[in-house]
C-alpha positions as CSV (number, residue, x, y, z in Angstrom):
1,M,-3.4,9.2,-18.7
2,K,-1.1,6.1,-18.5
3,A,-1.2,3.7,-15.6
4,L,1.3,0.9,-15.1
5,V,0.3,-2.1,-13.0
6,V,3.3,-4.0,-11.6
7,R,2.5,-7.3,-10.0
8,G,4.1,-10.5,-8.8
9,G,6.1,-11.7,-5.8
10,W,4.5,-13.9,-3.2
11,E,1.5,-15.7,-4.6
12,G,-0.4,-15.7,-1.2
13,H,-1.5,-12.1,-1.9
14,R,-3.0,-13.2,-5.2
15,P,-1.3,-10.4,-7.2
16,V,-3.0,-11.2,-10.5
17,E,-6.5,-11.5,-9.1
18,A,-6.1,-8.5,-6.8
19,T,-4.9,-6.1,-9.4
20,E,-7.6,-7.3,-11.9
21,L,-10.2,-6.0,-9.3
22,F,-9.0,-2.5,-10.1
23,V,-8.1,-2.5,-13.8
24,P,-11.8,-1.8,-14.8
25,F,-11.8,1.2,-12.5
26,L,-8.7,2.6,-14.1
27,E,-10.0,2.0,-17.6
28,N,-13.4,3.5,-16.8
29,N,-11.6,6.6,-15.5
30,G,-9.7,7.1,-18.8
31,Y,-6.4,5.4,-18.0
32,D,-4.5,3.4,-20.6
33,V,-3.4,0.5,-18.6
34,R,-0.2,-1.5,-19.1
35,I,0.5,-4.6,-17.0
36,E,4.0,-5.9,-16.1
37,E,4.9,-9.0,-14.1
38,S,8.2,-7.7,-12.7
39,P,9.8,-4.4,-11.7
40,A,12.2,-4.5,-14.7
41,I,10.1,-1.8,-16.4
42,Y,11.2,0.7,-13.8
43,A,14.6,0.8,-15.4
44,D,13.2,2.0,-18.7
45,D,13.5,5.7,-18.4
46,A,11.5,6.5,-21.6
47,E,8.6,4.3,-20.5
48,M,8.6,5.7,-17.0
49,S,8.7,9.3,-18.2
50,E,5.3,8.7,-19.9
51,T,3.7,6.9,-16.9
52,D,1.3,9.0,-14.8
53,L,0.5,6.3,-12.2
54,I,2.1,3.1,-10.9
55,V,-0.1,0.6,-9.1
56,Q,2.2,-2.0,-7.5
57,C,1.3,-5.4,-6.0
58,M,4.7,-7.1,-5.5
59,T,5.1,-8.7,-2.0
60,M,8.7,-9.5,-1.0
61,S,10.6,-10.4,-4.2
62,T,13.7,-8.5,-5.2
63,I,14.6,-5.4,-7.2
64,E,17.8,-4.5,-9.0
65,R,19.6,-1.2,-8.3
66,D,18.8,0.3,-11.7
67,Q,15.2,-0.6,-11.3
68,V,14.7,1.0,-7.9
69,A,16.7,4.0,-9.1
70,G,14.3,4.3,-12.0
71,L,11.3,4.1,-9.8
72,R,12.6,6.7,-7.4
73,A,13.4,9.0,-10.4
74,A,10.0,8.6,-11.9
75,V,8.2,9.4,-8.7
76,R,10.4,12.4,-8.1
77,R,9.5,13.7,-11.5
78,G,5.8,13.4,-10.7
79,T,4.7,9.8,-11.4
80,G,2.2,8.6,-8.8
81,F,2.8,5.5,-6.9
82,T,0.3,3.5,-4.9
83,G,-0.7,0.0,-3.7
84,W,-2.0,-2.0,-0.8
85,H,-0.8,-4.4,2.0
86,G,2.4,-6.3,1.3
87,G,2.3,-5.4,-2.4
88,I,3.7,-2.0,-1.5
89,A,4.6,-2.0,2.2
90,D,6.5,-5.3,2.1
91,S,8.2,-5.2,-1.3
92,Y,11.9,-5.6,-1.8
93,R,12.9,-6.1,1.8
94,A,16.6,-5.9,0.9
95,S,16.4,-2.4,-0.7
96,S,16.9,0.4,1.7
97,D,16.4,2.9,-1.2
98,Y,12.9,1.5,-1.7
99,L,12.1,1.6,2.0
100,Q,13.1,5.3,2.1
101,L,10.9,6.0,-0.9
102,I,7.8,4.4,0.8
103,G,8.4,5.7,4.3
104,G,7.1,2.6,6.0
105,Q,7.8,-1.1,6.2
106,F,5.7,-4.1,7.4
107,A,7.3,-5.6,10.5
108,T,4.7,-8.2,11.6
109,H,1.1,-9.0,12.0
110,P,0.3,-10.1,15.6
111,S,-1.4,-13.5,16.0
112,K,-4.4,-14.8,18.0
113,E,-3.9,-16.4,21.4
114,P,-1.6,-19.5,20.8
115,A,-4.3,-21.9,21.9
116,Q,-6.5,-20.7,19.1
117,C,-3.9,-21.0,16.4
118,G,-4.0,-24.0,14.0
119,G,-1.1,-23.3,11.7
120,T,-3.1,-21.5,8.9
121,E,-3.1,-17.9,7.8
122,E,-6.2,-17.4,9.9
123,D,-3.9,-17.5,12.9
124,N,-3.1,-13.9,12.1
125,F,-6.7,-12.7,11.4
126,L,-7.7,-10.3,14.2
127,R,-10.7,-8.1,14.6
128,Y,-9.5,-4.5,14.6
129,T,-10.5,-0.9,13.9
130,V,-9.1,1.4,11.3
131,T,-9.4,4.9,12.8
132,V,-9.5,7.9,10.5
133,T,-7.2,10.7,11.8
134,E,-8.2,14.4,11.9
135,L,-6.1,14.9,8.8
136,G,-7.8,12.0,7.1
137,K,-11.3,13.4,7.8
138,A,-10.5,16.3,5.5
139,H,-8.4,14.5,2.9
140,P,-10.0,13.6,-0.4
141,I,-8.9,10.0,-0.1
142,T,-10.6,9.4,3.2
143,E,-13.1,12.2,3.5
144,G,-16.6,11.0,4.5
145,I,-15.3,7.6,5.6
146,G,-15.8,6.8,9.3
147,D,-13.8,4.5,11.4
148,F,-14.4,0.9,10.3
149,E,-13.6,-2.6,11.4
150,L,-11.9,-5.5,9.6
151,E,-11.0,-9.1,10.5
152,T,-7.8,-9.8,8.7
153,E,-4.1,-9.2,9.2
154,Q,-3.4,-6.1,11.3
155,Y,-0.1,-4.6,10.0
156,W,2.5,-3.4,12.5
157,V,4.5,-0.8,10.5
158,L,7.9,0.8,11.1
159,H,7.8,4.3,9.6
160,D,9.3,7.8,9.5
161,D,7.7,11.1,10.1
162,L,7.6,12.3,6.5
163,I,4.4,10.4,5.9
164,D,1.0,12.0,6.3
165,V,-1.2,9.6,8.2
166,L,-4.8,9.4,7.2
167,A,-5.8,6.4,9.3
168,T,-4.2,4.4,12.1
169,T,-4.7,1.0,13.8
170,T,-3.7,0.2,17.4
171,H,-2.3,-3.1,18.6
172,P,-3.5,-3.7,22.1
173,V,-1.6,-5.3,25.0
174,R,-2.4,-9.0,25.2
175,P,-1.1,-11.6,27.7
176,W,0.6,-13.7,25.0
177,H,2.4,-10.8,23.4
178,P,5.6,-9.2,24.8
179,W,4.9,-5.5,24.4
180,H,3.8,-3.5,27.5
181,R,1.7,-0.7,26.1
182,P,-0.6,-0.3,23.0
183,I,1.2,0.4,19.7
184,T,-0.4,2.6,17.0
185,S,0.7,2.0,13.4
186,P,-0.3,4.0,10.3
187,A,-2.9,2.1,8.3
188,I,-3.3,4.5,5.4
189,W,-0.8,7.2,4.5
190,T,0.4,9.6,1.8
191,R,3.8,10.9,1.0
192,H,5.1,13.6,-1.2
193,W,8.4,12.7,-2.9
194,G,9.7,15.4,-5.2
195,D,6.8,16.2,-7.5
196,G,5.3,12.7,-7.0
197,R,2.6,11.5,-4.7
198,I,2.6,8.1,-2.9
199,V,-0.4,6.4,-1.2
200,V,-0.1,3.3,0.9
201,T,-3.1,1.3,2.2
202,T,-2.1,-1.5,4.6
203,P,-5.4,-3.5,4.6
204,G,-5.6,-5.8,1.5
205,H,-4.4,-9.3,2.5
206,S,-7.1,-11.1,0.6
207,L,-9.7,-10.5,-2.1
208,D,-12.6,-10.2,0.4
209,V,-10.7,-7.4,2.2
210,L,-10.1,-5.6,-1.1
211,A,-13.8,-5.9,-1.8
212,N,-14.7,-4.2,1.5
213,P,-16.4,-0.9,0.5
214,N,-14.2,1.2,2.7
215,V,-11.0,-0.4,1.6
216,R,-11.9,-0.4,-2.0
217,T,-12.9,3.3,-1.9
218,V,-9.7,4.3,-0.3
219,I,-7.6,2.4,-2.8
220,E,-9.5,3.8,-5.8
221,R,-9.5,7.4,-4.5
222,G,-5.8,6.9,-3.8
223,M,-5.1,6.0,-7.4
224,L,-6.8,9.2,-8.6
225,W,-5.1,11.4,-6.0
226,A,-1.6,10.0,-6.7
227,T,-1.8,10.4,-10.4
228,R,0.6,12.9,-11.9
229,T,-0.6,16.5,-11.5
230,A,0.6,19.7,-13.1
231,S,1.7,21.2,-9.8
232,G,2.8,18.1,-7.9
233,S,1.3,19.6,-4.7
């Protein structure tokens, strides 16, 4: 099996260090791993045709039309596509074709009470629960994983209904925020696109979150599940 790791973009998500956490797992599971520092590889049809799994960690950044077209074509033919946090759910903000492929886009991560904010990234670290759905309880990616708590960025995600939600997180109503009822966002989801499988895990802002046993298990199982299959089902 051939795995392609594509990393880069905003350095705050530590794309090199974050992806290096998972390269040994891939190699130990029989993958031949290639690492690229930009999405330019997506435009190489011959290379993409031989790729069974793409692991992307590319926050924001940009992508050319032929690159996103190559990515979409590869997934449609059966190449798996997965990633975590902004490396997949906040990549290539200007590309509507990428957004349609993924099925969900980071919108914001609500902050603490203003009086508690000091102008650092910790302003957006909230204690929240990742709740496994009924579908998730029976899915091989999240089976056996109970609801769990994290203290990190809590992603608010805009999404369509073609995703299969394995876990959610709910943003409560707080006096310093303008919404008037709790908002539930997908926290972990899968998507079938042609013959390909996509897995998105929204936790993963920092290395300690990626090392959380529940988060790491979901990401690793997601890599295996998304990998090209004979049936694509």
